[in-house]
C-alpha positions in Angstrom: -0.1 0.1 0.4 2.1 3.3 -1.4 2.0 6.8 0.5 -0.4 8.6 -0.7 -0.1 12.8 -1.6 -3.0 14.7 -1.0 -4.2 16.2 -4.6 -6.4 18.7 -2.5 -5.8 21.2 0.2 -9.3 20.2 1.0 -8.7 16.7 2.0 -10.2 15.9 5.4 -7.7 13.8 8.2 -9.2 12.7 11.3 -7.0 14.0 13.9 -5.1 11.7 16.4 -6.1 10.9 19.4 -3.5 11.6 21.9 -1.3 14.7 21.5 2.0 14.9 20.1 4.7 16.5 22.1 8.6 16.8 21.9 8.0 18.3 18.6 10.4 20.6 16.6 10.6 21.8 13.2 11.4 24.5 10.4 9.9 24.6 6.9 11.8 24.4 3.7 11.7 23.2 0.2 12.8 19.6 1.7 12.4 18.3 4.8 15.1 16.2 7.0 13.6 14.8 9.4 14.9 13.4 13.0 14.2 11.0 16.1 16.2 11.8 19.4 16.3 10.7 23.1 16.4 13.9 24.2 15.1 12.9 27.6 16.8 9.5 28.8 13.9 8.1 31.1 10.4 8.0 30.6 7.7 8.3 33.9 4.7 6.3 33.1 1.4 5.0 35.1 0.2 1.3 35.2 -2.1 0.6 32.0 -5.2 -1.7 33.3 -7.7 0.0 30.4 -10.2 1.0 32.9 -9.7 4.3 31.9 -8.1 5.9 29.5 -4.0 6.0 29.3 -2.5 8.9 30.1 0.0 10.4 28.2 4.1 9.4 28.5 5.6 11.9 30.6 9.6 12.2 29.7 12.3 12.8 32.6 15.7 13.0 32.9 17.0 15.7 30.4 20.8 14.9 28.9 22.5 17.7 27.6 24.4 15.4 25.3 21.4 14.4 23.7 20.4 17.7 23.0 23.4 18.6 22.0 22.7 15.5 19.1 19.4 17.2 18.2 20.6 20.6 17.6 23.6 19.0 15.5 21.1 18.3 12.7 19.8 21.8 13.0 22.9 22.9 12.8 24.1 20.7 9.7 20.5 22.4 8.1 21.7 25.8 8.9 25.3 25.3 7.3 23.9 24.2 4.2 21.3 26.4 4.0 24.3 29.0 3.9 26.5 27.1 1.7 26.1 28.5 -2.2 28.1 25.3 -3.6 25.6 22.8 -1.8 22.3 22.5 -2.9 21.8 26.0 -4.7 18.7 27.5 -4.6 17.3 24.6 -2.4 16.2 25.3 1.5 16.4 22.5 3.8 13.6 22.1 6.4 14.0 20.3 9.2 11.7 18.4 11.6 12.7 16.6 15.0 10.6 14.5 17.7 12.2 13.1 21.2 11.1 9.4 20.7 12.1 9.8 25.1 13.9 6.2 25.2 10.4 4.6 24.0 10.0 2.1 21.1 6.1 3.8 21.3 7.5 7.3 20.6 10.3 6.4 18.0 7.3 4.9 16.1 5.0 8.0 16.9 7.4 10.1 15.2 8.4 8.0 12.5 4.6 7.9 11.8 3.9 11.7 12.1 6.8 12.6 10.0 5.3 10.3 7.1 1.8 11.8 7.4 3.5 15.5 7.0 4.5 16.8 10.2 0.6 17.9 11.7 -1.1 14.6 12.4 -0.2 11.0 12.5 -2.7 9.9 9.5 -0.9 5.9 8.6 -0.2 5.5 5.3 -2.0 9.3 3.7 0.3 12.4 3.3 -1.7 15.1 4.2 0.3 18.1 3.3 1.6 19.3 0.0 4.6 21.0 -1.0 7.7 20.1 0.6 8.7 16.4 0.3 10.5 14.6 3.2 14.2 12.9 2.0 14.8 10.9 5.1 15.1 10.2 8.9 18.3 10.7 10.8 17.8 8.2 13.6 17.1 6.7 15.8 19.5 6.8 18.5 19.6 3.0 20.1 19.0 0.0 18.1 15.9 -1.4 19.3 14.2 2.1 18.3 15.8 1.9 14.9 14.6 -1.4 13.9 11.1 -0.8 14.4 11.4 2.7 12.6 13.3 1.1 9.8 10.7 -1.8 9.4 8.4 0.8 8.9 10.3 2.9 6.7 11.9 0.2 4.6 8.0 -0.6 3.6 8.2 3.1 1.3 12.0 2.8 0.6 12.4 6.2 2.8 16.0 6.5 3.7 17.2 6.3 6.8 20.5 6.9 8.3 20.8 6.4 12.0 23.6 8.0 14.0 24.0 5.7 17.0 22.5 2.2 16.2 25.0 -0.4 16.2 23.1 -3.7 15.9 24.1 -6.4 13.3 20.1 -7.2 12.9 20.3 -4.0 10.8 22.7 -5.1 8.5 19.8 -7.6 6.9 19.2 -5.7 3.5 15.7 -7.9 2.9 14.7 -6.7 6.3 15.9 -3.3 6.3 16.2 -2.2 2.6 16.6 1.7 3.4 18.5 1.8 6.7 22.0 3.0 6.2 24.1 4.6 9.2 26.8 6.8 10.1 28.5 4.4 13.3 30.0 1.1 12.3 27.8 -1.6 13.9 28.2 -4.4 16.9 30.4 -7.0 14.6 33.1 -4.5 15.1 32.8 -3.0 18.3 32.3 -6.5 20.0 35.4 -7.8 18.1 37.0 -4.8 19.8 36.3 -5.3 23.1 37.3 -8.7 22.9 40.7 -7.2 21.7 41.0 -4.9 24.8 40.7 -8.0 26.7 43.2 -10.4 25.0 45.6 -6.9 24.8 45.7 -6.7 28.9 46.3 -10.3 29.5 42.2 -11.0 31.3 41.3 -14.1 31.4 38.3 -13.8 33.8 35.4 -11.4 32.9 32.0 -11.1 33.6 29.4 -10.1 30.9 26.7 -7.1 31.6 24.2 -6.1 28.7 20.7 -4.8 27.9 18.0 -7.1 27.5 17.0 -5.9 24.0 18.4 -5.5 20.7 21.3 -4.0 21.1 22.4 -6.2 24.1 21.3 -9.2 23.5 23.2 -9.7 20.0 25.8 -7.9 21.9 26.9 -9.8 24.2 26.7 -13.3 22.1 28.9 -11.6 19.6 31.3 -10.6 22.3 30.8 -13.9 24.7 31.8 -16.1 21.0 35.0 -13.7 20.6 36.2 -14.3 24.2 35.6 -17.7 24.2 37.7 -18.2 20.8 40.0 -16.0 22.0 41.1 -18.3 25.2 39.7 -15.5 27.7 36.6 -17.1 30.2 33.0 -15.6 31.2 32.7 -15.3 35.0 28.9 -14.3 34.4 26.2 -13.3 31.8 23.5 -10.7 33.3 21.1 -8.7 31.5 19.8 -5.4 32.8 15.9 -5.7 32.8 15.1 -2.5 30.8 11.4 -3.0 31.2 11.5 -2.6 35.5 12.0 0.8 37.0 14.8 -0.4 39.3 16.5 -2.6 36.0 17.0 -5.5 38.5 20.1 -3.5 40.0 20.0 -4.9 43.4 20.4 -8.5 42.0 23.1 -7.6 40.0 25.1 -6.0 42.1 25.2 -8.8 44.7 26.2 -11.3 41.8 28.9 -8.6 41.1 29.7 -9.0 44.6 30.8 -12.6 44.4 32.5 -13.3 41.2 36.0 -12.9 41.6 36.3 -11.4 38.1 37.7 -7.6 38.3 36.5 -7.4 34.7 33.0 -6.6 33.4 31.9 -5.8 29.8 28.6 -3.4 29.7 26.9 -3.5 26.6 24.0 -1.1 28.0 22.4 2.2 27.3 21.1 2.2 31.3 24.0 1.1 33.2 23.3 4.6 35.0 20.6 2.8 37.3 23.4 -0.1 37.8 25.8 2.8 38.8 23.5 4.0 41.1 22.9 0.7 42.8 26.7 0.2 43.0 26.9 3.4 44.9 24.2 3.0 47.1 26.2 -0.6 48.3 29.8 0.7 48.0 30.8 -1.5 45.6 34.1 -0.7 44.1 37.5 -1.9 42.6 36.2 -3.3 39.7 37.4 -2.2 36.1 33.8 -1.6 33.3 34.6 -2.2 29.7 32.2 0.4 28.1 30.5 0.1 24.6 30.0 3.0 22.7 26.7 3.9 24.2 27.6 5.7 27.3 32.0 5.5 26.8 31.6 9.0 26.4 28.5 9.6 28.8 28.2 13.0 30.3 25.8 11.2 32.7 28.1 9.2 34.0 30.8 11.6 34.2 30.3 13.5 37.3 31.9 13.6 40.1 29.4 11.6 42.2 30.1 8.2 40.0 34.2 8.5 39.8 34.6 6.3 42.7 33.2 3.9 41.0 34.1 4.3 37.3 37.5 5.7 37.2 39.5 3.7 35.3 37.0 2.3 32.7 38.1 1.8 29.7 36.1 1.5 26.1 35.3 2.4 22.5 34.1 5.6 21.9 32.6 6.9 18.5 35.7 8.4 16.8 36.1 12.1 17.2 35.7 14.3 14.8 36.1 18.4 14.4 33.0 19.9 13.8 33.5 23.6 13.1 31.7 26.6 14.5 29.5 24.0 16.2 30.4 25.2 19.8 29.9 28.5 18.6 26.4 27.9 17.3 25.4 25.7 21.2 26.8 29.0 22.8 24.2 31.7 21.0 21.2 29.3 21.8 19.0 31.4 24.1 15.3 30.8 25.3 14.4 34.3 24.0 15.1 33.1 20.1 13.1 30.3 20.7 10.1 31.0 23.0 8.0 27.9 22.5 10.7 25.3 22.3 10.8 23.5 25.1 13.8 21.9 24.5 15.6 25.0 25.1 13.9 25.9 28.2 14.7 22.1 29.7 18.1 22.8 28.5 18.9 26.3 30.3 17.3 24.5 33.8 20.4 21.8 33.4 23.1 23.6 32.3 22.4 26.5 35.1 20.9 23.8 37.8 18.1 26.8 37.9 13.9 26.6 37.2 11.7 28.6 35.2 8.6 30.0 37.4 5.3 29.3 36.8 2.0 29.5 38.6 2.4 25.7 39.1 6.0 26.1 40.9 7.8 28.9 43.4 11.1 29.5 44.7 10.2 27.0 48.1 10.3 23.1 47.2 10.3 20.9 51.0 12.4 23.8 52.6 14.7 23.6 49.4 15.5 26.9 47.8 15.9 26.7 44.0 17.4 28.9 42.0 15.2 30.7 39.3 15.8 30.9 35.5 16.7 34.3 34.4 17.4 34.6 30.7 20.4 36.5 32.1 22.5 33.2 32.6 25.7 33.1 30.0 26.6 30.4 28.0 29.6 31.0 27.3 31.4 29.9 30.6 29.9 26.6 29.5 32.7 24.5 28.1 31.8 23.0 24.5 34.5 21.5 22.3 34.0 21.8 18.6 35.4 18.1 18.7 32.6 16.3 18.6 31.3 12.4 18.9 27.4 11.3 18.2 26.9 14.6 17.0 29.7 14.4 14.3 27.6 11.2 13.4 24.2 13.2 13.3 26.2 15.7 11.2 27.3 13.2 8.9 24.1 11.5 8.0 22.8 15.2 7.3 25.6 15.9 4.8 25.2 12.3 2.9 21.5 13.0 2.2 22.4 16.9 1.4 25.0 15.2 -0.9 22.9 12.6 -2.6 20.0 15.3 -3.2 22.8 17.3 -4.6 23.7 14.4 -7.0 19.7 13.9 -7.9 19.8 17.7 -8.8 22.7 17.5 -10.9 21.5 14.7 -12.8 22.0 15.7 -16.7 18.6 14.1 -18.9 19.9 11.2 -20.5 23.2 10.0 -18.2 20.2 9.3 -15.2 20.8 6.5 -13.9 17.2 5.3 -14.3 15.3 4.1 -16.7 16.2 5.2 -20.4 18.8 7.3 -18.6 16.1 9.7 -17.1 16.6 11.8 -13.6 14.7 12.6 -10.7 13.0 15.9 -10.5 14.5 17.3 -7.3 11.1 19.0 -6.2 9.2 16.0 -7.1 11.4 12.9 -6.8 10.2 9.9 -4.8 11.9 8.0 -1.9 13.4 5.0 -3.9 15.0 7.6 -6.3 17.0 9.3 -3.4 17.9 5.9 -1.7 19.9 5.3 -5.1 22.3 8.2 -4.8 22.7 7.8 -1.0 23.4 4.3 -1.3 26.4 5.7 -4.0 27.3 8.8 -1.9 30.9 9.5 -1.6 32.3 12.7 0.3 34.9 14.3 2.5 33.9 15.9 6.1 35.5 18.9 7.1 37.8 17.2 9.3 39.1 15.4 6.2 37.3 12.0 6.8 35.8 9.8 3.9 32.3 9.2 4.2 30.8 6.0 2.1 28.5 3.4 3.0 28.7 -0.2 1.6 26.4 -3.0 0.5 24.9 -3.2 4.2 24.4 0.3 4.9 27.8 0.4 7.0 30.6 3.5 7.0 33.9 2.9 7.6 34.4 1.4 10.9 36.8 3.1 13.4 36.8 3.8 16.7 38.6 5.8 19.9 40.0 3.8 22.9 38.7 6.4 26.0 40.3 5.6 29.7 38.4 7.5 32.3 40.9 9.9 34.2 39.5 11.8 37.4 39.7 15.5 36.4 40.4 18.4 38.4 37.2 19.1 39.4 36.5 15.7 40.3 34.5 14.4 37.2 35.7 12.2 34.5 37.7 13.1 31.5 37.6 10.9 28.8 41.2 10.9 27.6 41.7 8.9 24.1 44.3 6.5 24.5 44.3 4.7 21.5 42.3 3.7 18.2 40.6 0.4 16.5 40.7 1.0 13.3 39.4 -1.9 10.7 41.1 0.3 7.7 44.8 0.5 9.1 46.8 1.3 6.5 49.9 -0.8 8.2 47.3 -3.8 9.7 47.7 -2.7 13.2 43.9 -2.8 14.2 44.2 -2.3 17.4 47.0 0.7 18.4 46.9 2.1 22.3 49.4 3.7 24.0 49.8 2.1 27.5 51.3 4.4 29.1 48.4 6.8 29.1 46.6 4.5 31.0 45.3 4.8 34.2 43.2 2.4 36.4 41.7 2.7 40.1 42.6 5.0 42.5 44.9 6.4 39.7 46.8 3.1 39.5 49.3 2.9 36.7 49.2 -0.4 36.7 46.9 -3.0 34.8 45.2 -5.1 37.7 45.1 -8.7 37.3 41.5 -10.4 36.7 41.8 -14.7 36.4 40.5 -17.3 38.2 43.0 -18.9 39.2 46.7 -17.5 40.8 49.4 -17.1 38.3 51.5 -19.8 37.7 54.9 -19.1 37.8 57.5 -19.9 35.4 59.1 -23.3 35.9 55.0 -24.9 36.5 52.4 -25.7 34.4 48.4 -25.1 34.5 46.7 -28.0 35.2 43.0 -27.8 34.3 40.1 -29.0 37.2 37.6 -31.3 36.1 34.3 -29.3 35.6 35.4 -26.0 35.9 36.3 -23.4 32.9 39.8 -23.9 31.1 40.6 -20.4 33.0 40.3 -22.0 36.6 43.1 -24.4 36.9 46.3 -25.9 39.3 49.8 -25.4 39.3 52.3 -28.3 38.9 55.9 -28.3 38.7 57.8 -28.9 35.2 58.5 -32.5 34.2 62.8 -33.3 35.0 64.2 -31.9 31.7 61.4 -29.7 30.7 60.9 -25.8 31.3 58.1 -23.0 31.2 59.9 -19.7 30.8 56.5 -17.7 30.9 53.5 -16.8 33.6 50.8 -19.4 33.2 52.4 -22.1 30.8 50.0 -24.5 29.4 52.8 -27.0 29.1 56.1 -27.5 29.9 58.8 -27.8 27.2 62.2 -29.5 27.2 65.1 -28.2 26.4 67.3 -28.6 23.5 69.7 -31.5 22.9 73.0 -29.0 23.9 70.9 -27.5 27.0 69.6 -28.6 30.0 67.3 -26.5 32.6 68.4 -24.9 35.6 67.0 -25.2 39.3 64.3 -23.6 38.8 63.4 -25.5 35.9 62.4 -21.4 33.6 65.3 -21.6 31.9 67.8 -23.6 29.8 71.5 -23.2 30.4 73.9 -24.5 27.8 75.2 -27.8 28.8 79.2 -28.1 29.6 80.8 -29.7 26.5 83.3 -32.3 27.8 86.0 -34.1 25.6 89.7 -34.5 26.7 90.8 -31.1 25.9 94.2 -29.1 24.6 93.0 -27.0 27.4 91.9 -29.3 30.2 94.5 -30.5 32.7 94.2 -33.5 32.2 94.5 -33.5 28.1 97.2 -30.4 28.7 99.4 -33.2 30.9 99.2 -35.8 28.3 99.5 -33.8 25.7 103.2 -32.3 27.3 104.0 -36.1 28.3 103.2 -37.1 24.6 105.3 -34.2 22.9 108.1 -35.3 25.7 108.0 -39.1 25.3 107.5 -38.9 21.7 111.0 -36.7 21.6 112.8 -39.9 23.5 112.8 -42.4 20.2 114.6 -39.5 18.2 117.1 -39.2 20.8 118.0 -42.7 21.1 117.6 -43.3 17.2 120.3 -40.3 17.1 122.8 -42.3 19.6 122.2 -45.5 17.8 123.0 -43.4 14.4 125.7 -41.7 16.3 127.3 -45.4 17.6 126.4 -46.8 14.8 130.0 -48.2 14.1 129.9 -50.0 17.4 129.9 -53.4 18.2 126.8 -53.5 20.5 124.7 -51.5 17.5 125.9 -53.9 15.1 124.9 -56.7 17.0 121.4 -55.2 17.8 120.6 -55.0 13.9 120.7 -51.4 13.1 118.5 -51.3 10.9 116.0 -53.1 12.0 116.4 -51.0 16.0 116.2 -48.1 13.7 112.5 -48.7 12.3 111.4 -50.2 15.6 112.3 -46.7 17.1 110.7 -45.1 14.5 107.5 -46.8 14.9 107.6 -46.0 18.8 108.1 -42.4 18.0 104.6 -42.4 15.7 103.3 -44.8 18.8 104.0 -41.4 21.4 102.4 -39.5 18.5 99.3 -41.0 17.7 98.1 -40.5 21.0 97.6 -36.5 20.0 95.0 -37.9 17.9 92.8 -38.7 20.9 93.1 -35.1 22.2 91.0 -32.6 21.0 87.9 -32.1 19.9 86.8 -35.3 18.2 86.4 -34.1 14.2 85.1 -36.8 11.7 88.5 -37.1 10.4 89.8 -37.3 13.4 87.6 -40.4 14.7 88.2 -41.9 11.5 91.8 -42.1 11.5 92.7 -42.2 15.7 91.5 -45.7 15.9 93.5 -46.9 12.8 96.9 -45.0 13.0 96.8 -46.4 16.8 96.2 -49.6 15.0 98.8 -49.9 12.7 101.7 -48.3 14.2 101.6 -50.4 17.1 101.3 -53.1 14.8 104.3 -52.3 13.2 105.9 -51.9 16.8 105.0 -55.1 17.9 106.7 -56.6 14.4 109.7 -55.0 14.7 110.0 -56.6 17.9 108.8 -60.0 16.9 111.4 -59.4 14.3 114.0 -58.6 16.2 113.2 -61.6 18.8 113.4 -64.2 15.9 116.6 -62.5 14.2 118.4 -63.1 17.8 116.7 -66.7 17.7 117.8 -67.3 14.0 121.1 -65.7 14.7 122.2 -67.5 17.5 121.0 -71.1 16.2 122.6 -70.2 13.0 126.3 -70.4 14.1 125.9 -74.2 15.1 127.8 -76.5 12.6 125.4 -77.5 10.0 122.3 -75.6 11.0 120.1 -74.4 7.9 119.1 -71.6 9.2 121.9 -69.5 7.9 120.3 -69.2 4.9 117.4 -67.0 7.0 119.8 -64.6 8.6 119.7 -61.2 7.4 117.0 -59.3 6.3 115.3 -62.3 4.4 112.9 -63.4 7.9 112.9 -59.8 9.4 111.5 -57.5 7.1 108.9 -59.9 5.7 107.5 -60.8 8.8 106.9 -56.9 9.5 105.4 -56.7 5.9 103.1 -59.9 6.4 102.3 -58.6 10.1 101.5 -54.9 9.1 99.5 -56.2 6.0 97.0 -58.2 8.3 96.7 -55.2 10.7 95.7 -53.2 7.8 93.6 -55.3 6.3 91.4 -55.6 9.8 90.8 -51.8 9.5 90.1 -51.1 6.2 87.2 -53.4 6.4 86.6 -51.6 9.3 86.6 -48.5 7.8 85.0 -49.8 4.8 81.7 -51.4 6.8 81.4 -49.6 9.3 83.6 -46.5 10.1 84.0 -44.4 13.2 81.7 -41.2 13.2 81.4 -38.3 15.9 78.9 -39.2 18.3 77.3 -37.1 21.1 76.2 -38.2 24.0 73.5 -36.5 26.3 72.0 -39.0 28.4 74.6 -40.7 30.4 75.6 -37.2 32.7 72.6 -34.9 32.7 73.5 -31.2 32.1 76.8 -32.4 30.3 77.2 -33.0 26.7 79.9 -35.4 26.0 81.3 -35.3 22.8 83.6 -38.7 22.1 84.4 -40.9 18.6 81.9 -44.0 18.2 83.9 -46.7 17.3 81.4 -47.8 14.5 81.7 -51.4 15.6 83.0 -52.5 18.3 84.3 -55.8 17.2 86.2 -54.3 15.0 88.0 -52.4 17.7 88.5 -55.3 19.6 89.8 -57.4 16.4 92.2 -54.6 15.8 93.0 -54.4 19.9 93.3 -58.7 19.8 95.6 -59.0 17.2 97.9 -56.3 18.8 97.8 -58.8 21.7 98.6 -61.5 19.6 101.8 -60.3 18.3 102.5 -58.8 21.7 101.5 -62.9 22.9 103.8 -64.2 20.4 106.7 -62.2 20.8 106.5 -62.9 24.6 106.5 -66.2 24.4 109.7 -66.8 21.5 111.5 -64.0 23.8 110.9 -65.8 26.9 112.0 -69.3 25.5 115.0 -67.3 24.2 115.9 -66.1 27.5 119.1 -68.4 28.3 121.1 -67.0 25.3 124.2 -65.8 25.5 123.6 -61.8 26.9 126.0 -60.6 24.9 124.2 -61.9 21.4 120.8 -61.2 22.4 117.8 -59.3 23.9 115.2 -61.5 24.6 115.0 -60.8 28.6 114.7 -57.3 27.7 111.9 -58.2 25.1 110.6 -60.4 27.4 110.3 -58.1 29.9 108.5 -55.4 27.6 106.4 -57.6 26.2 105.3 -58.7 29.5 104.7 -55.0 30.8 103.0 -54.0 27.2 100.3 -57.0 27.9 99.9 -56.0 31.3 98.5 -52.4 30.2 96.5 -53.6 27.7 94.8 -56.1 29.7 94.5 -53.0 32.8 92.9 -51.1 30.5 90.1 -53.0 29.2 87.7 -53.2 32.3 89.0 -49.3 33.1 88.0 -48.3 29.4 84.9 -49.8 29.8 84.1 -48.6 33.2 84.9 -45.2 32.5 82.9 -42.1 30.9 83.0 -39.4 28.9 87.0 -37.8 28.8 88.1 -40.1 30.9 87.1 -43.2 28.5 89.7 -41.5 26.1 91.8 -40.5 29.1 92.9 -43.9 29.8 93.4 -45.1 26.6 96.3 -42.5 25.8 97.5 -43.2 29.3 97.8 -47.3 28.2 99.2 -46.0 24.5 102.1 -43.9 26.3 102.4 -46.5 29.0 103.1 -49.6 26.7 105.2 -47.6 24.8 106.9 -46.5 27.4 107.5 -50.2 28.8 109.0 -51.0 25.1 111.4 -47.9 25.1 112.4 -48.5 28.7 113.2 -52.0 28.4 115.0 -52.4 25.0 116.6 -49.7 24.8 117.7 -47.9 27.6 120.1 -50.5 28.9 122.1 -50.2 25.1 121.9 -46.5 25.3 123.4 -46.9 28.9 126.1 -49.0 28.0 127.0 -46.8 25.2 126.7 -43.9 26.6 128.3 -44.5 30.0 129.9 -47.7 30.0 132.1 -47.3 26.6 134.4 -50.2 28.0 131.4 -53.2 27.4 130.7 -51.7 24.3 133.8 -53.4 22.3 134.2 -56.6 20.4 136.7 -58.0 22.6 134.3 -57.4 25.6 131.3 -59.3 23.8 133.3 -62.0 22.3 135.3 -62.6 25.4 131.6 -63.0 26.9 130.8 -65.4 25.0 133.5 -67.8 25.1 133.5 -67.4 29.3 129.9 -68.8 28.7 131.2 -71.4 26.2 
């Protein structure tokens, strides 16, 4: 059913049954309507329908909401004085006080649709100025009712404070727009504030209307998804006079949550109850509905609300608006009840009339005189909700401007037609509002998305206690979903002030913090934020407060005693810097010089009988092998590099095989040489080098074969042992194949055993011609060292395993040097009289 314009001024319309109050209008070529919650509360009697219901009486005049209404009037006057915007067109306005009731919001809508005089549903009983659209309402429930009515006829509606996401539905509300972001973004922002301060235990308090119910569900979902627990969820019953505040305050008292998110336009009643019961010490998180509300910013409430933080409508510049407000005066608006109420509220006075006097209940009331000066009131050009109203008016004005500038043939309608600015239809203007795009005077870009929402941006405000005891809403950050750097929430933590002026962020947790070194253990049947603390298992740490789980240290580190950090493990190996390693290194270097010194002595005295008698060339080879035996122990000292691990045991095995082979060859040479002197002996042909060198070569090749097979099949490699000693990394060489290692060592034992047996059997040969006794002692010492080495090697750990092998190498090599060569050097150097052929031969004959 369409809205019908009157074709004649003689059409008779029925008068409304009820009176129209709280209505203000000004004529113009095109009318912009507006609904405002100038009065916050209402006074109504019970409805028993036994008599005619009384008219609703509004109470509690709010200056801030009055400013919002005058932001529309100011914007209309500003546009009318602008020659570049809507030239030759004068805008008028009709504004209506909804008194924070759905009924009044619907009444105001129908009144403006009916022409502004009477409420005649579905009829417009006045010709002339057309209604362009309506700015309002200031709350979601009222806006939804208005949108359902206005959407039927496609009249544009732009709300400046309705945030419910329900209004995003373009099928239900096709003509609804708003200049404030919807609650989907705001509730996400509130949750981000909670996460930013690390609060995990919060309460939720909301109005039981569309705004509160939807907002509570959205923020609760965001909080739970982010790991925060909800201590309680309660609704403020807007249908009750006391809003159920006494019960709500008791719930707040019993809760351990210190942070409460309040999604409400009725919180003032609850705050009054908090004040009555002296309940303080809580941090309230405010939505835009009350984040900067002057009604709650008075000195009376600051013991309760100081430290409040919230998301507020983005602050913007409205030049000359403060000047406009200061120029308001009752003498200019003789029949404007809003101005009179504003005057009483601003100057705490009363207009005198026959119904009242200056004395009421023995309390003197100051009389209003019209001489009060508005210049003394602090009114800033930076506004929040008023700026949204101002922007909404300009959105309609720019849409009308685009419509008026349309050129036939290029228009957006059928056949390129344009709408007539003097007789346009509501749906035609709706097209232009959807596509409006302009900049405000403070440089902000204004446009609407597909759901009628503007760009989402909020100010983060913190309530500080001002010098006069009232609250100062200090902007401490922004929540901007279109931030160019991607940092949506941007706050300055240094600017925050909390309860009692404290600068430390309060803690709101169900359970006390678990210190580093502990982890949280969830208690069955309680929310995840309620937990106990348990010590981390051995070898694991937690380095943060309230750790969910403990983490093992990396392989090269170990927990400290508090188990809150990992310390670097001590790396253990036989180092040159270590006292043990250094002493073994010095001993090795010194010991390696002894065979060279002896070799030099033998070379110098090689013409002497004792050197000749002991096979000079074989002795030199043995001394060189002993020199290498001493040096090979250096391969066991220092950090186990891969090359060192690969070669050190092989080098040890080969040089010792060469050494013992030389000893065996010397023993056999002595035996053969002695027996070859007997008449008819067949051993004469085996004297000289025919036996010794092939024997040495064969014995060395056998050991070489074992070592090569070892290197090819399972070669040694560096190994890091983190299990043997807690907190210590043992770096050693894994022998790869223990079988190959013991085969190599066993072969050396076999050679040494054969040498010992042969030398033992030849011990009674003439002393002047053989070394059998000395070789016997040397092999006995050699075998003793290595037999003792086996259990010590198997029981030692870390660098001591390596030290044991180095000690065995040095000891066994010294046994050979000491037993075989030291006696000869003694004779050569200190008993030269015994180093003669005569002495040797004589001694020999004496034995015979």
